[in-house]
C-alpha positions, 0 to 999 in steps of 0.5 A: 424198358426199350431195347437198345441198339448194339453200342458198338454200332451206335458209337460209330460215326455216320458214313462220311461221304454222304456228309461231304456230298451234303456240302456240295448241294449248297454250291450255286455253280458260280465257277462252273459245274461241280467237280466230284473228287471225293470217292474212288469211283472209276471215271469211265464206264465199263467197255461195251462188250463187258456191259453186254456180257453183264446183261446177258449173264443177268438174264441167264438161268444160271445167274439166278441160282446159288453159286459156290460159297467161295465163288464161281470156279471160272472166276477163281481159275481166271484170277489165279492164272492172272495173279500167278502170271504177275506175281510168279506164284503158285496160287490155286483156285482153292486159295481164292474166295470171292466176296461181295466187294473188297470192303466185305473181304476186309470184314471177313478177314477181320472175323477170320483172324481176330475177335472182340478184345484183340487188336489190329495195326492200321497205318494212319492215315487209315481207310475209314471203313477199315477203322470202323469195321474193327470198331464194329467188331470190338477189335481195337484199330491200333494206329501205326502213324506214318509220316509225310516226310517218309511218303506215308510209308509205314515203318516195320520197326515202329510197327513192332514197338506197337505189338503186344499180346492182343495184336493179331494182324497188321493191315496194309493198303498199297497203293494206299487209300487215302494217301496214294502211297505205293509201298516198295516190295522190300517194305512189304517183305519186311512186314511179312517177315515181322508178322511171321516172326511175331505170329501175326497175319499180314492183311494186304489190301491191293484194291488199286494194284492194277494202277501201278505206274508201270505196266506189268510191275510186280508189286511184291514177291510174297507169292514166290514159293509157299512161305506166304501161306502161313502169314498172308491174306491178300484182298482185291477188288474188281470194282476199279480195274473193270469199272463195275463198283455197283456189281460188288465183287472182290476177292481174298487170297489165302492158303486153302486151309484159311479159305476153308474157314472163311467159307464158314463166314461167307455161308452165314453172310452172303452164301455167294457173291453176285453171280452175273458179275462173276460170270462176266468177269471170268471172261473179262480177266483175259479178254480185257487186258488191253482195255485195262492197260489203256485205263491204267495209262489214262489214270496215270495221265490224270495224276500227272495233270493233277500234279501239274495243275496243283503244283502251280498253285502257291501254298498247296503241297502234294505230300503223296500221290499214286494210283487213284489218290493225292494226299494234299496239304492245304494252305489254310494253316490252323483251319480244320480240314473239314472246314477247308473241304466244306468251303471248297465244295460250297463256294468253289464247286470242288468236292473232296474229303478232309484228312480228319476222316482218315484218323487223328492228326490229319487236319492239315490234309485233303484227300483228292480222288484224281481218277474220277474226271478227265484231264481237261477238267483237272487242268481247269481246276487251278483257278478254283484252288487258287481262289480258295486261298485268295478269299480265305 
């Protein structure tokens, strides 16, 4: 009798982005070069001074050693100071755990708050790695539907109706992936209060918080005072703000009693996050504030260029946009989003992801990562989107 693969793993779909990139390989270049708008990859490299520090740290003896399980003290201190300054909080370095990217932070959060047979509410359309992480762990990813008419912002009352004895947490992503929707502080506060009242955790993924429309905009007021400590686990990524996704560094903020439990998971999973990147990022948090602001403004300008370009194309509708993403209603009524996205890639040289990758009922939409290319490239895409309709 042959051994089997874990059926929870065997039942998962294959990673979706490689499938989409397979469509692009068939593009013959007839309309110009391929434009990849599929993944939330920073469209610019890290600045030279950060690259120099990454190289120096990688060659150091210190970076070759194991580090603290919860992350290097210097990085945790710098992140605590930055977060406190923006949110008006009193976060201590002991409340922070550094992870190998934000995907790992979510995986660890699920292990920390739920077990097989439990349920976690995920607003839909959802980030597919959140859904598959839950399924891999035997946790039910319970859909909390969000409506285009409400800008894909989840409704706390609708969420409460879905809570039962198996529910352990609600996971929010703001600014959102895939829709780009930015949740107002009062919405986030309402979800925190709901979780407090019902004895749930609020998992708050703020991977894209560095790209809010206004400089120094406070995303929410949860960290003012200490009430958050019984409810909130905040997730963060350094990948986008510092353009270092390949170095895999993320973070979790929770009360130190929770991070103490999280350290048990991290010790069995990674022992420590990549050291060279931690060393360089501890410097970068303070030193690259001006560069991050320039980058934030540039991403916002790319978003404006995209809205202007697609807004001039009949049939296309931007239902939600913000930070890195636009969630677009395509004009081919009755055609599956995967077929639309495949046609865009194969014959028009624009690679994006179909809404069906982000949950049921999303076949009318495409997710477009607007941060990946410069404004001139975005502005020149109009004829390609128009010709998709003309040749349908």
